[in-house]
DOTOR-12569 format. One record per residue (C-alpha): residue in three letters; x, y, z. Coordinates in steps of 0.5 Angstrom, whole numbers, plus 2048, in hexadecimal, padded with zeros to 3 digits. Example, Ala and Ser with C-alpha at 12.3 -4.5 7.8 and 13.67 -1.06 7.14 Angstrom:
REM residues 2
{residu ALA, x 819, y 7F7, z 810} .
{residu SER, x 81B, y 7FE, z 80E} .
END
This chain:
REM residues 562
{residu MET, x 835, y 88A, z 7D9} .
{residu PRO, x 83B, y 884, z 7DA} .
{residu ASP, x 841, y 886, z 7D6} .
{residu SER, x 841, y 881, z 7D0} .
{residu THR, x 848, y 881, z 7CF} .
{residu ASN, x 849, y 87D, z 7D6} .
{residu GLN, x 844, y 878, z 7D2} .
{residu ARG, x 848, y 876, z 7CC} .
{residu LEU, x 84A, y 86F, z 7CB} .
{residu PRO, x 851, y 86D, z 7C9} .
{residu ARG, x 850, y 86D, z 7C1} .
{residu GLN, x 84D, y 874, z 7C2} .
{residu VAL, x 853, y 876, z 7C6} .
{residu ALA, x 858, y 873, z 7C1} .
{residu ASP, x 855, y 877, z 7BB} .
{residu ALA, x 855, y 87D, z 7BF} .
{residu TYR, x 85C, y 87C, z 7C0} .
{residu VAL, x 85D, y 87B, z 7B8} .
{residu ASP, x 85A, y 882, z 7B7} .
{residu ASP, x 85E, y 885, z 7BC} .
{residu LEU, x 865, y 882, z 7BA} .
{residu ILE, x 863, y 884, z 7B3} .
{residu ASP, x 863, y 88B, z 7B5} .
{residu LEU, x 86A, y 88A, z 7B8} .
{residu ASP, x 86D, y 886, z 7B2} .
{residu PRO, x 86A, y 888, z 7AB} .
{residu ILE, x 86E, y 883, z 7A8} .
{residu SER, x 86A, y 87D, z 7AB} .
{residu GLY, x 864, y 881, z 7A9} .
{residu THR, x 867, y 881, z 7A2} .
{residu MET, x 868, y 87A, z 7A2} .
{residu LEU, x 860, y 879, z 7A4} .
{residu GLY, x 85E, y 87E, z 79E} .
{residu VAL, x 85C, y 883, z 7A3} .
{residu PRO, x 85C, y 88A, z 79E} .
{residu GLU, x 85D, y 88E, z 7A4} .
{residu SER, x 864, y 88C, z 7A5} .
{residu SER, x 867, y 88D, z 79F} .
{residu ARG, x 86A, y 894, z 7A0} .
{residu THR, x 86D, y 893, z 7A6} .
{residu LEU, x 873, y 88F, z 7AA} .
{residu PRO, x 874, y 88C, z 7B1} .
{residu ASP, x 878, y 88F, z 7B6} .
{residu PHE, x 87E, y 88B, z 7B7} .
{residu SER, x 881, y 88F, z 7BC} .
{residu PRO, x 881, y 88C, z 7C4} .
{residu ASP, x 87B, y 891, z 7C5} .
{residu GLY, x 878, y 88D, z 7BF} .
{residu GLN, x 87A, y 886, z 7C2} .
{residu GLN, x 877, y 888, z 7C9} .
{residu ALA, x 870, y 88B, z 7C6} .
{residu VAL, x 86F, y 884, z 7C3} .
{residu ALA, x 871, y 880, z 7CA} .
{residu GLU, x 86C, y 885, z 7CE} .
{residu LEU, x 867, y 883, z 7C9} .
{residu GLY, x 869, y 87B, z 7CA} .
{residu ARG, x 868, y 87C, z 7D1} .
{residu ALA, x 862, y 880, z 7D1} .
{residu THR, x 85F, y 87A, z 7CD} .
{residu LEU, x 861, y 875, z 7D1} .
{residu ALA, x 85D, y 879, z 7D7} .
{residu ALA, x 857, y 879, z 7D3} .
{residu LEU, x 858, y 872, z 7D1} .
{residu ASP, x 858, y 870, z 7D9} .
{residu GLU, x 851, y 873, z 7D9} .
{residu ALA, x 84F, y 870, z 7D3} .
{residu GLU, x 850, y 869, z 7D5} .
{residu ARG, x 84C, y 86A, z 7DB} .
{residu GLN, x 846, y 86C, z 7D7} .
{residu PRO, x 840, y 867, z 7D6} .
{residu GLY, x 841, y 863, z 7CF} .
{residu ALA, x 849, y 864, z 7CF} .
{residu ASP, x 84A, y 85C, z 7D0} .
{residu SER, x 847, y 85B, z 7C9} .
{residu ASP, x 84C, y 857, z 7C5} .
{residu ALA, x 84D, y 85D, z 7C0} .
{residu GLU, x 84E, y 862, z 7C6} .
{residu ARG, x 853, y 85E, z 7CA} .
{residu ARG, x 857, y 85C, z 7C4} .
{residu CYS, x 857, y 864, z 7C2} .
{residu GLY, x 859, y 866, z 7C9} .
{residu ARG, x 85E, y 861, z 7CA} .
{residu LEU, x 862, y 863, z 7C3} .
{residu LEU, x 861, y 86B, z 7C5} .
{residu ARG, x 864, y 869, z 7CC} .
{residu GLU, x 86A, y 865, z 7CA} .
{residu ARG, x 86C, y 86A, z 7C4} .
{residu LEU, x 86B, y 870, z 7C8} .
{residu SER, x 86F, y 86D, z 7CE} .
{residu ALA, x 875, y 86A, z 7C9} .
{residu GLU, x 875, y 871, z 7C6} .
{residu LEU, x 876, y 875, z 7CC} .
{residu ALA, x 87B, y 870, z 7CF} .
{residu VAL, x 87F, y 872, z 7C8} .
{residu HIS, x 87E, y 879, z 7CA} .
{residu ASP, x 87F, y 879, z 7D1} .
{residu ALA, x 886, y 876, z 7CF} .
{residu GLU, x 887, y 87C, z 7CB} .
{residu GLU, x 888, y 878, z 7C5} .
{residu GLY, x 885, y 87D, z 7C1} .
{residu LEU, x 88B, y 881, z 7C2} .
{residu ARG, x 890, y 87C, z 7BE} .
{residu ILE, x 88C, y 87A, z 7B8} .
{residu VAL, x 891, y 879, z 7B2} .
{residu SER, x 88F, y 874, z 7AD} .
{residu ASN, x 890, y 872, z 7A6} .
{residu ILE, x 889, y 870, z 7A5} .
{residu HIS, x 884, y 873, z 7AA} .
{residu SER, x 885, y 87A, z 7AD} .
{residu PRO, x 882, y 881, z 7AD} .
{residu ALA, x 886, y 883, z 7A7} .
{residu HIS, x 884, y 87C, z 7A4} .
{residu LEU, x 87C, y 87E, z 7A5} .
{residu LEU, x 87D, y 885, z 7A3} .
{residu ARG, x 87F, y 882, z 79C} .
{residu GLU, x 87A, y 87C, z 79C} .
{residu CYS, x 874, y 880, z 79D} .
{residu PHE, x 875, y 884, z 797} .
{residu THR, x 874, y 87E, z 793} .
{residu LEU, x 86D, y 87C, z 796} .
{residu MET, x 86A, y 883, z 794} .
{residu PRO, x 865, y 884, z 78F} .
{residu THR, x 868, y 888, z 788} .
{residu GLY, x 862, y 888, z 784} .
{residu SER, x 860, y 88F, z 785} .
{residu GLU, x 863, y 896, z 785} .
{residu ASP, x 860, y 896, z 78C} .
{residu ASP, x 864, y 890, z 78E} .
{residu TRP, x 86A, y 893, z 78C} .
{residu SER, x 869, y 899, z 790} .
{residu ASP, x 868, y 895, z 796} .
{residu ILE, x 86F, y 892, z 794} .
{residu ALA, x 872, y 899, z 793} .
{residu ALA, x 870, y 89A, z 79A} .
{residu ARG, x 872, y 894, z 79D} .
{residu LEU, x 879, y 895, z 79A} .
{residu ARG, x 879, y 89C, z 79D} .
{residu ALA, x 878, y 898, z 7A4} .
{residu VAL, x 87E, y 894, z 7A3} .
{residu PRO, x 884, y 898, z 7A6} .
{residu ALA, x 880, y 899, z 7AD} .
{residu ALA, x 87F, y 892, z 7AD} .
{residu VAL, x 886, y 890, z 7AB} .
{residu ASP, x 888, y 895, z 7B0} .
{residu GLY, x 884, y 892, z 7B6} .
{residu TYR, x 887, y 88B, z 7B4} .
{residu ARG, x 88E, y 88E, z 7B5} .
{residu GLN, x 88C, y 891, z 7BB} .
{residu SER, x 88A, y 88A, z 7BE} .
{residu LEU, x 891, y 888, z 7BC} .
{residu ALA, x 895, y 88D, z 7BF} .
{residu GLU, x 891, y 88C, z 7C5} .
{residu GLY, x 893, y 885, z 7C5} .
{residu VAL, x 89B, y 887, z 7C4} .
{residu GLY, x 89A, y 88C, z 7CA} .
{residu LYS, x 898, y 886, z 7CE} .
{residu GLY, x 89D, y 881, z 7CB} .
{residu LEU, x 897, y 87D, z 7C7} .
{residu PHE, x 89A, y 87B, z 7C0} .
{residu GLY, x 897, y 877, z 7BA} .
{residu GLY, x 89C, y 872, z 7B8} .
{residu PRO, x 8A2, y 875, z 7B4} .
{residu ARG, x 8A1, y 870, z 7AE} .
{residu ALA, x 89A, y 872, z 7AD} .
{residu ALA, x 89C, y 87A, z 7AE} .
{residu GLY, x 8A1, y 879, z 7A9} .
{residu THR, x 89C, y 876, z 7A4} .
{residu PHE, x 897, y 87B, z 7A5} .
{residu VAL, x 89C, y 880, z 7A3} .
{residu GLY, x 89D, y 87D, z 79D} .
{residu GLN, x 895, y 87D, z 79C} .
{residu LEU, x 894, y 884, z 79D} .
{residu THR, x 89A, y 886, z 798} .
{residu GLU, x 896, y 882, z 793} .
{residu TRP, x 88F, y 885, z 795} .
{residu SER, x 892, y 88C, z 795} .
{residu GLY, x 895, y 88B, z 78E} .
{residu ASN, x 89B, y 88E, z 790} .
{residu GLY, x 899, y 895, z 78E} .
{residu ASN, x 895, y 892, z 787} .
{residu GLY, x 88E, y 892, z 789} .
{residu GLY, x 88E, y 88C, z 78D} .
{residu TRP, x 888, y 887, z 78E} .
{residu PHE, x 883, y 88D, z 790} .
{residu GLY, x 885, y 891, z 78A} .
{residu GLU, x 884, y 88B, z 786} .
{residu LEU, x 87D, y 88A, z 789} .
{residu ALA, x 87B, y 892, z 788} .
{residu ALA, x 87D, y 891, z 780} .
{residu THR, x 877, y 88C, z 77F} .
{residu GLY, x 872, y 891, z 782} .
{residu PRO, x 86E, y 896, z 77D} .
{residu GLU, x 871, y 89C, z 77A} .
{residu SER, x 86C, y 8A1, z 77D} .
{residu LEU, x 870, y 89F, z 784} .
{residu ARG, x 877, y 89F, z 781} .
{residu GLY, x 87A, y 8A4, z 785} .
{residu GLU, x 876, y 8A3, z 78B} .
{residu LEU, x 878, y 89B, z 78B} .
{residu ASP, x 87F, y 89D, z 789} .
{residu SER, x 880, y 8A2, z 78F} .
{residu ALA, x 87D, y 89D, z 794} .
{residu ALA, x 881, y 897, z 791} .
{residu GLY, x 888, y 89B, z 792} .
{residu GLU, x 886, y 89D, z 799} .
{residu ALA, x 885, y 896, z 79B} .
{residu THR, x 88B, y 893, z 797} .
{residu ALA, x 88F, y 899, z 79B} .
{residu ALA, x 88D, y 896, z 7A1} .
{residu LEU, x 88F, y 88F, z 7A0} .
{residu GLY, x 896, y 892, z 79E} .
{residu ALA, x 896, y 895, z 7A4} .
{residu LEU, x 894, y 88F, z 7A8} .
{residu ARG, x 899, y 88B, z 7A4} .
{residu ASP, x 89F, y 890, z 7A6} .
{residu TRP, x 89D, y 890, z 7AD} .
{residu MET, x 89D, y 889, z 7AD} .
{residu ARG, x 8A4, y 888, z 7AA} .
{residu ASP, x 8A7, y 88E, z 7AE} .
{residu VAL, x 8A4, y 88D, z 7B5} .
{residu TYR, x 8A0, y 887, z 7B6} .
{residu VAL, x 8A5, y 881, z 7B3} .
{residu PRO, x 8AB, y 884, z 7B6} .
{residu ALA, x 8A7, y 884, z 7BD} .
{residu ALA, x 8A4, y 87D, z 7BC} .
{residu SER, x 8AB, y 87A, z 7BA} .
{residu GLY, x 8AD, y 874, z 7BF} .
{residu THR, x 8A5, y 873, z 7C1} .
{residu PRO, x 8A4, y 86C, z 7C0} .
{residu ASP, x 89F, y 86A, z 7BA} .
{residu VAL, x 89C, y 865, z 7BF} .
{residu VAL, x 897, y 867, z 7C4} .
{residu GLY, x 897, y 861, z 7C9} .
{residu ARG, x 892, y 85D, z 7CD} .
{residu GLU, x 88E, y 862, z 7D0} .
{residu ARG, x 88D, y 867, z 7CA} .
{residu TYR, x 88C, y 861, z 7C6} .
{residu ALA, x 886, y 85E, z 7CA} .
{residu ARG, x 883, y 865, z 7CA} .
{residu TRP, x 883, y 866, z 7C2} .
{residu SER, x 881, y 85E, z 7C2} .
{residu ARG, x 87B, y 860, z 7C6} .
{residu PHE, x 87A, y 866, z 7C1} .
{residu PHE, x 87A, y 862, z 7BB} .
{residu ASN, x 877, y 85B, z 7BD} .
{residu GLY, x 872, y 85D, z 7C2} .
{residu ALA, x 874, y 858, z 7C7} .
{residu ASP, x 87A, y 857, z 7CC} .
{residu LEU, x 87E, y 851, z 7C8} .
{residu ASP, x 882, y 84C, z 7CB} .
{residu LEU, x 888, y 84F, z 7C7} .
{residu ASP, x 88D, y 849, z 7C9} .
{residu GLU, x 887, y 844, z 7C6} .
{residu ALA, x 886, y 848, z 7C0} .
{residu TYR, x 88D, y 848, z 7BE} .
{residu ALA, x 88D, y 840, z 7BF} .
{residu TYR, x 887, y 840, z 7BB} .
{residu GLY, x 88B, y 844, z 7B5} .
{residu TRP, x 890, y 83F, z 7B5} .
{residu SER, x 88B, y 839, z 7B5} .
{residu GLU, x 888, y 83C, z 7AF} .
{residu TYR, x 88F, y 83D, z 7AC} .
{residu HIS, x 891, y 836, z 7AC} .
{residu ARG, x 88A, y 834, z 7A9} .
{residu LEU, x 88A, y 839, z 7A3} .
{residu ILE, x 891, y 837, z 7A1} .
{residu GLY, x 88F, y 830, z 7A0} .
{residu GLU, x 889, y 832, z 79C} .
{residu MET, x 88E, y 837, z 798} .
{residu ARG, x 893, y 832, z 796} .
{residu THR, x 88D, y 82D, z 793} .
{residu GLU, x 88B, y 833, z 78F} .
{residu ALA, x 892, y 835, z 78D} .
{residu ALA, x 894, y 82E, z 78A} .
{residu LYS, x 88E, y 82F, z 785} .
{residu ILE, x 891, y 835, z 783} .
{residu LEU, x 899, y 834, z 783} .
{residu PRO, x 89A, y 82D, z 785} .
{residu GLY, x 8A1, y 82D, z 789} .
{residu ALA, x 8A0, y 834, z 78B} .
{residu ALA, x 8A4, y 835, z 792} .
{residu THR, x 89F, y 839, z 795} .
{residu PRO, x 898, y 83B, z 793} .
{residu TRP, x 89A, y 842, z 792} .
{residu GLU, x 89F, y 840, z 78D} .
{residu ALA, x 899, y 83D, z 789} .
{residu LEU, x 895, y 844, z 78A} .
{residu LYS, x 89B, y 848, z 788} .
{residu HIS, x 89B, y 843, z 781} .
{residu LEU, x 894, y 846, z 781} .
{residu ASP, x 896, y 84D, z 781} .
{residu GLU, x 899, y 84C, z 77B} .
{residu HIS, x 895, y 846, z 777} .
{residu GLY, x 88F, y 846, z 77A} .
{residu ALA, x 888, y 849, z 778} .
{residu HIS, x 888, y 851, z 779} .
{residu ILE, x 885, y 857, z 777} .
{residu GLU, x 888, y 85D, z 773} .
{residu GLY, x 887, y 864, z 775} .
{residu GLU, x 883, y 868, z 77A} .
{residu ASP, x 87D, y 869, z 777} .
{residu ALA, x 87D, y 862, z 775} .
{residu VAL, x 87E, y 85F, z 77C} .
{residu ARG, x 879, y 864, z 77F} .
{residu ASP, x 873, y 861, z 77A} .
{residu TRP, x 876, y 85A, z 77B} .
{residu LEU, x 875, y 85B, z 783} .
{residu GLN, x 86E, y 85E, z 781} .
{residu GLY, x 86C, y 858, z 77D} .
{residu ILE, x 86F, y 853, z 783} .
{residu MET, x 86A, y 857, z 788} .
{residu ASP, x 864, y 857, z 783} .
{residu GLU, x 865, y 84F, z 782} .
{residu ALA, x 865, y 84E, z 789} .
{residu ILE, x 85F, y 852, z 78A} .
{residu SER, x 85B, y 84E, z 785} .
{residu ALA, x 85E, y 847, z 787} .
{residu LEU, x 85C, y 848, z 78E} .
{residu ASP, x 856, y 84C, z 78F} .
{residu GLY, x 850, y 847, z 790} .
{residu THR, x 854, y 841, z 791} .
{residu HIS, x 859, y 843, z 797} .
{residu PHE, x 856, y 84A, z 798} .
{residu ASP, x 850, y 84E, z 797} .
{residu LEU, x 852, y 855, z 795} .
{residu ALA, x 84E, y 85B, z 795} .
{residu GLU, x 84F, y 860, z 78E} .
{residu PRO, x 853, y 865, z 791} .
{residu VAL, x 858, y 860, z 794} .
{residu ARG, x 859, y 85D, z 78D} .
{residu ARG, x 85D, y 864, z 78B} .
{residu VAL, x 864, y 864, z 78C} .
{residu GLU, x 86A, y 868, z 789} .
{residu SER, x 871, y 866, z 787} .
{residu ARG, x 876, y 86C, z 787} .
{residu ILE, x 87D, y 86D, z 787} .
{residu ALA, x 880, y 870, z 78D} .
{residu PRO, x 883, y 877, z 78D} .
{residu PRO, x 88B, y 877, z 78D} .
{residu GLY, x 88F, y 878, z 793} .
{residu GLY, x 88B, y 873, z 798} .
{residu ALA, x 88D, y 86D, z 79B} .
{residu ALA, x 88D, y 867, z 797} .
{residu ALA, x 887, y 863, z 799} .
{residu PRO, x 881, y 863, z 796} .
{residu TYR, x 87B, y 865, z 79A} .
{residu TYR, x 873, y 867, z 79A} .
{residu THR, x 86F, y 86D, z 79B} .
{residu PRO, x 868, y 86B, z 79D} .
{residu PRO, x 861, y 86F, z 79A} .
{residu ALA, x 85E, y 875, z 79C} .
{residu GLU, x 858, y 874, z 7A1} .
{residu ASP, x 853, y 875, z 79B} .
{residu PHE, x 858, y 871, z 796} .
{residu SER, x 859, y 877, z 792} .
{residu ARG, x 860, y 876, z 792} .
{residu PRO, x 861, y 86E, z 791} .
{residu GLY, x 866, y 86A, z 795} .
{residu ARG, x 86D, y 86A, z 791} .
{residu THR, x 873, y 866, z 791} .
{residu TRP, x 87A, y 869, z 790} .
{residu LEU, x 880, y 866, z 78D} .
{residu PRO, x 886, y 86A, z 78E} .
{residu THR, x 88B, y 868, z 788} .
{residu MET, x 891, y 86B, z 78B} .
{residu GLY, x 893, y 86D, z 784} .
{residu GLU, x 892, y 866, z 781} .
{residu THR, x 88F, y 864, z 77A} .
{residu ARG, x 88F, y 85D, z 77A} .
{residu PHE, x 88B, y 859, z 77F} .
{residu PRO, x 88B, y 852, z 781} .
{residu VAL, x 884, y 84E, z 781} .
{residu TYR, x 886, y 84A, z 787} .
{residu ASP, x 887, y 850, z 78C} .
{residu LEU, x 880, y 853, z 78A} .
{residu VAL, x 87B, y 84E, z 78A} .
{residu SER, x 87A, y 84C, z 792} .
{residu THR, x 87C, y 853, z 793} .
{residu TRP, x 876, y 856, z 790} .
{residu TYR, x 872, y 851, z 793} .
{residu HIS, x 874, y 854, z 799} .
{residu GLU, x 874, y 85B, z 798} .
{residu GLY, x 86D, y 85B, z 793} .
{residu VAL, x 869, y 855, z 793} .
{residu PRO, x 867, y 851, z 797} .
{residu GLY, x 86C, y 855, z 79C} .
{residu HIS, x 86C, y 85C, z 79E} .
{residu HIS, x 867, y 85E, z 79A} .
{residu LEU, x 861, y 859, z 79B} .
{residu GLN, x 862, y 85A, z 7A3} .
{residu LEU, x 863, y 862, z 7A3} .
{residu ALA, x 85E, y 863, z 79E} .
{residu GLN, x 859, y 85E, z 7A1} .
{residu TRP, x 85A, y 862, z 7A8} .
{residu VAL, x 858, y 868, z 7A4} .
{residu TYR, x 852, y 865, z 7A1} .
{residu VAL, x 84F, y 862, z 7A7} .
{residu LYS, x 851, y 869, z 7AC} .
{residu ASP, x 849, y 86A, z 7AD} .
{residu GLN, x 849, y 863, z 7B1} .
{residu LEU, x 84F, y 865, z 7B5} .
{residu SER, x 852, y 86B, z 7B6} .
{residu ARG, x 856, y 870, z 7B2} .
{residu TYR, x 85C, y 86F, z 7B7} .
{residu GLN, x 85C, y 868, z 7B6} .
{residu SER, x 85B, y 868, z 7AE} .
{residu THR, x 861, y 86D, z 7AD} .
{residu LEU, x 866, y 871, z 7B2} .
{residu GLY, x 865, y 86B, z 7B8} .
{residu TRP, x 869, y 866, z 7B3} .
{residu VAL, x 86E, y 862, z 7B6} .
{residu SER, x 875, y 860, z 7B2} .
{residu ALA, x 875, y 859, z 7B4} .
{residu ASN, x 86E, y 857, z 7B2} .
{residu CYS, x 86E, y 85A, z 7AB} .
{residu GLU, x 875, y 858, z 7AA} .
{residu GLY, x 873, y 851, z 7AD} .
{residu TRP, x 86D, y 851, z 7A8} .
{residu ALA, x 871, y 853, z 7A2} .
{residu LEU, x 876, y 84D, z 7A3} .
{residu TYR, x 870, y 848, z 7A5} .
{residu ALA, x 86E, y 84A, z 79E} .
{residu GLU, x 874, y 848, z 79A} .
{residu ARG, x 874, y 842, z 79E} .
{residu LEU, x 86C, y 841, z 79C} .
{residu MET, x 86E, y 842, z 795} .
{residu ASP, x 873, y 83D, z 795} .
{residu GLU, x 86E, y 838, z 798} .
{residu LEU, x 869, y 83A, z 793} .
{residu GLY, x 86E, y 838, z 78E} .
{residu PHE, x 86F, y 83E, z 78B} .
{residu LEU, x 877, y 83E, z 78B} .
{residu THR, x 877, y 839, z 785} .
{residu ASP, x 87E, y 838, z 783} .
{residu ALA, x 885, y 838, z 787} .
{residu GLU, x 887, y 83F, z 785} .
{residu ARG, x 881, y 842, z 789} .
{residu ARG, x 881, y 83D, z 78E} .
{residu LEU, x 888, y 83E, z 790} .
{residu GLY, x 887, y 846, z 790} .
{residu TYR, x 881, y 845, z 795} .
{residu LEU, x 886, y 840, z 799} .
{residu ASP, x 88B, y 846, z 799} .
{residu ALA, x 886, y 84B, z 79B} .
{residu GLN, x 884, y 846, z 7A1} .
{residu MET, x 88B, y 845, z 7A3} .
{residu MET, x 88D, y 84D, z 7A3} .
{residu ARG, x 887, y 84E, z 7A8} .
{residu ALA, x 88A, y 848, z 7AC} .
{residu ALA, x 891, y 84B, z 7AB} .
{residu ARG, x 88E, y 852, z 7AE} .
{residu VAL, x 88C, y 84F, z 7B4} .
{residu ILE, x 892, y 84C, z 7B5} .
{residu VAL, x 897, y 852, z 7B4} .
{residu ASP, x 892, y 857, z 7B6} .
{residu ILE, x 891, y 854, z 7BD} .
{residu GLY, x 898, y 851, z 7BD} .
{residu MET, x 89C, y 858, z 7BC} .
{residu HIS, x 898, y 85C, z 7C0} .
{residu LEU, x 898, y 858, z 7C6} .
{residu GLU, x 89F, y 855, z 7C4} .
{residu LEU, x 89D, y 84E, z 7C5} .
{residu THR, x 8A2, y 848, z 7C4} .
{residu ILE, x 8A1, y 845, z 7BD} .
{residu PRO, x 89F, y 83D, z 7BF} .
{residu ASP, x 8A4, y 837, z 7BE} .
{residu HIS, x 89F, y 835, z 7B8} .
{residu SER, x 8A0, y 83B, z 7B4} .
{residu PRO, x 8A4, y 83A, z 7AE} .
{residu PHE, x 8A7, y 841, z 7AF} .
{residu HIS, x 8AC, y 843, z 7B4} .
{residu PRO, x 8A9, y 83E, z 7BA} .
{residu GLY, x 8AA, y 841, z 7C1} .
{residu GLU, x 8AC, y 848, z 7BF} .
{residu ARG, x 8A8, y 84E, z 7C1} .
{residu TRP, x 8A4, y 852, z 7BB} .
{residu THR, x 8A6, y 858, z 7B9} .
{residu PRO, x 8A3, y 85D, z 7B3} .
{residu ALA, x 8A9, y 85B, z 7AF} .
{residu LEU, x 8A8, y 853, z 7B0} .
{residu ALA, x 8A0, y 854, z 7AF} .
{residu GLN, x 8A1, y 858, z 7A8} .
{residu GLU, x 8A6, y 852, z 7A6} .
{residu PHE, x 8A1, y 84D, z 7A8} .
{residu PHE, x 89B, y 850, z 7A5} .
{residu GLY, x 89F, y 851, z 79F} .
{residu MET, x 8A1, y 84A, z 79F} .
{residu HIS, x 899, y 848, z 79F} .
{residu SER, x 896, y 84C, z 79B} .
{residu GLY, x 895, y 84C, z 793} .
{residu ARG, x 895, y 854, z 793} .
{residu PRO, x 89B, y 859, z 791} .
{residu ALA, x 8A0, y 85C, z 796} .
{residu ASP, x 89D, y 863, z 796} .
{residu PHE, x 896, y 85F, z 798} .
{residu VAL, x 899, y 85B, z 79D} .
{residu GLU, x 89D, y 862, z 7A0} .
{residu SER, x 896, y 866, z 7A0} .
{residu GLU, x 893, y 860, z 7A4} .
{residu LEU, x 898, y 860, z 7A9} .
{residu THR, x 898, y 867, z 7AA} .
{residu ARG, x 890, y 867, z 7AA} .
{residu TYR, x 891, y 862, z 7B0} .
{residu LEU, x 896, y 866, z 7B4} .
{residu SER, x 891, y 86C, z 7B4} .
{residu MET, x 88A, y 868, z 7B5} .
{residu PRO, x 88C, y 863, z 7BA} .
{residu GLY, x 887, y 85E, z 7BB} .
{residu GLN, x 883, y 85F, z 7B5} .
{residu ALA, x 886, y 85A, z 7B0} .
{residu ILE, x 884, y 854, z 7B4} .
{residu GLY, x 87D, y 856, z 7B4} .
{residu TYR, x 87C, y 852, z 7AD} .
{residu LYS, x 87E, y 84B, z 7AF} .
{residu ILE, x 87B, y 84C, z 7B6} .
{residu GLY, x 875, y 84F, z 7B4} .
{residu GLU, x 874, y 849, z 7AE} .
{residu ARG, x 875, y 844, z 7B4} .
{residu ALA, x 86F, y 847, z 7B8} .
{residu TRP, x 86B, y 847, z 7B1} .
{residu LEU, x 86D, y 840, z 7B0} .
{residu ARG, x 86B, y 83E, z 7B7} .
{residu GLY, x 865, y 841, z 7B7} .
{residu ARG, x 863, y 83E, z 7B1} .
{residu ASP, x 865, y 837, z 7B3} .
{residu ALA, x 861, y 838, z 7BA} .
{residu ALA, x 85B, y 83A, z 7B6} .
{residu ARG, x 85B, y 834, z 7B1} .
{residu LYS, x 85C, y 82F, z 7B7} .
{residu ALA, x 856, y 832, z 7BB} .
{residu ARG, x 852, y 832, z 7B5} .
{residu GLY, x 854, y 82C, z 7B2} .
{residu ALA, x 850, y 82A, z 7AB} .
{residu ASP, x 84C, y 830, z 7AC} .
{residu PHE, x 852, y 835, z 7AB} .
{residu ASP, x 851, y 839, z 7A5} .
{residu ALA, x 858, y 83D, z 7A3} .
{residu LYS, x 855, y 842, z 79F} .
{residu ALA, x 850, y 844, z 7A5} .
{residu TRP, x 856, y 844, z 7AA} .
{residu HIS, x 85A, y 848, z 7A5} .
{residu MET, x 854, y 84E, z 7A4} .
{residu ALA, x 853, y 84E, z 7AC} .
{residu ALA, x 85A, y 84E, z 7AE} .
{residu LEU, x 85B, y 854, z 7A9} .
{residu SER, x 855, y 858, z 7AB} .
{residu GLN, x 857, y 858, z 7B3} .
{residu GLY, x 85B, y 85E, z 7B2} .
{residu SER, x 862, y 85F, z 7B5} .
{residu LEU, x 864, y 85B, z 7BB} .
{residu GLY, x 86B, y 85A, z 7BF} .
{residu LEU, x 86E, y 853, z 7BF} .
{residu ASP, x 86C, y 853, z 7C6} .
{residu ASP, x 865, y 852, z 7C4} .
{residu LEU, x 865, y 850, z 7BC} .
{residu GLU, x 866, y 848, z 7BD} .
{residu ALA, x 861, y 848, z 7C2} .
{residu GLU, x 85C, y 84C, z 7BE} .
{residu LEU, x 85E, y 848, z 7B8} .
{residu SER, x 85D, y 841, z 7BC} .
{residu ALA, x 856, y 843, z 7BE} .
{residu LEU, x 853, y 844, z 7B6} .
END
């Protein structure tokens, strides 16, 4: 009999890859809601990274064969095969350049994943807490594997940036609680009394592992990395840009586009600012006025409930008019983020069976007073109609796609581009009804334009153009980037500092919001032009959200054809 493995189509190869990757990466399994993943953690050591790379290479070989099979040229198989090939190739390029030996960040690293995975685990039964205790016991080995990778990087002269490393030491100090139980201890304290001894003991081991990593980072890594540039240069930046955007971008054109958006937005911001504070010297003076005198919410519980209301209101208004939302997609939860992370809000997608809903997370950074202008469009971005509608819809239609397209194959710029498009859509639909909310939306758009400018500018050390009102003719540095970003953002200084550290440690990721939004807008405009009076925005939105993940190389073309 013929070997059936040689007759698989691309979607079958992609789904087999998901199964195999979950075995190597149980955190991905937890994100998908796979119960069997709940008691273990990935191997973050060089050997663990190599195992993932070998799986990627074997999968690409299987895809070569699958694309030669009858039926592989259907739209569904073609789209899945292109995504799988592009994603694995981009991931292998990062691996082969040994970038995994210097992953140090204030927002995304193996250590951050270790913490985040516990926030996604069920806690409703004693069995759930037994799984948590077992996974806590696995933390020391996972932390040690991560340290092994960083140590190998040190031996090869491959370092994460000093700024990110110093920030990470501070985060580890907070997470480990300086001997006072730490984050894992707080987690264990919420478990059942019947498992108190097991949970406390396991949490103590996990906390001690974080403390040991903190000490090693502080005493060995940070001194060794001293003098390493925080910026990565054009070659590394292009590699990471491909990884985050799913496209080989013309980086100089993207930089120019960021500036064009800057100049467009500054005019709109001045118009709205004049309605709030006539005579304001800059839009950010008006935003500072709103920080004190604008509408606001008091208290963590109140802001969590208010943000839930924003999403519930959006679902009610949009369902049946601009989207058709299945019942599981209509469920989304607002949460307060655990302390000690980065300053930016974020979203976590639902489990594959929707047993865990999609969730938005607000880092409060110790604040208890929350201006409304800063939150409305952000929750359109993180929740509805932004990340939640897209990622939950992918899960809902996973049987029509492949498991890979609807979950692990996601491309950052596609998702962030949709979420920024969603903010703009709500403005187009008239949901930003007053000057406060609209200026907050424009400030968020300006932040994304500034990201394109400073992220590309400082990593490639480009010249600031003559038409800039800020240091024209000078070359970008991280210090200039932070100053520019602070001048063009209504966010507080600690947020700005956190953002710049993020850009320095995740090169190429921050540009995907604006560059991705442009792909979504171009795709919609092309589809509208092609269909003329027959263009149905609701049908287009649902078809677009049901395609699953796509890199920017493919996104605009696929959207244009809908």
